[in-house]
N, C-alpha and C positions, 0 to 999 in steps of 0.2 A: 342859262338861266343864272341869275344871282342869289348866292346864299350868304349869310351874314352869321358869324358866330358873335352872340351877343354876351356880354360881360358886364357885371356891376362894378369892376375897377378898371381904371383907365391904364394903370401901370400893367395888369394882366393881359390887358387888350394888345398893349403895345408890344409886350413879349411874346405873345401868341403871332401877332402879325411877323415879327422877326423869325420866329421859329418856322412858320410857313414858308415863308421867302429862303430859308436856309435849307429846307427840304425840297425846293423846286416847285413851290405853289406860287403862283402869280397872285399876291393879296395886297390889300391897302386897308389902312384905317379910314372909317367913314362915320359920318354921324349916325348916331343909332335912330332909328324911325321911333316916333311917338308910340305906336303900336306896341312896342317892346315893354314898356311900362317900367323901364329900368332909369336910374339916374345919371349912369357914368357919361353918356353923350356920345362915345365912339364904340364901334364895333369892327369886327375884321371881315372884309369883303372878299369874296373868292367865287370863281366859276363853280357850277354845279359838278362839273366834270371831275373836280378834283375832290368831291365830298367824301369818297371813302378813305382816301388819304388823309384827309383833313381829320375825320373821325378817329383814325387810329393815332395820328399824332396827338390828339387831344387827349385821348385815353391813357397816354404814357406819362402825362403830367398832371399835377395836382393844382388844377386852377379852381380855387375855391369860390371864386365869382362868377363862373360860367352860369349863363342863365339859361342857354339854349341856342339852337339854330333857328333862322328864320328864313323863308323863301319870299321870293317877290311874286305876288299874284295879283295881276292886273295894276292896279295904282296903289296897291298896299303891301305890307309885308305881313306874314302870318307864320306862328310857330309851327316847325315841323315836329309832327308827333311820333 
């Protein structure tokens, strides 16, 4: 299943995608869905099987624009609580 890491900063999104890739996570920059309610326009996309590793990697950085994780649910995305 697809998970998105949503940021409010394009630069931080691209930095995070680079960090994920260097850590062995298959990741890409994708358009942020309108359901996110943020304006940067891109998010980091990765497979759910990498979620624990991604959370750990995120916790070791100070990404001030991180808005949360979203999962695909049917035809839409919802924030992971």
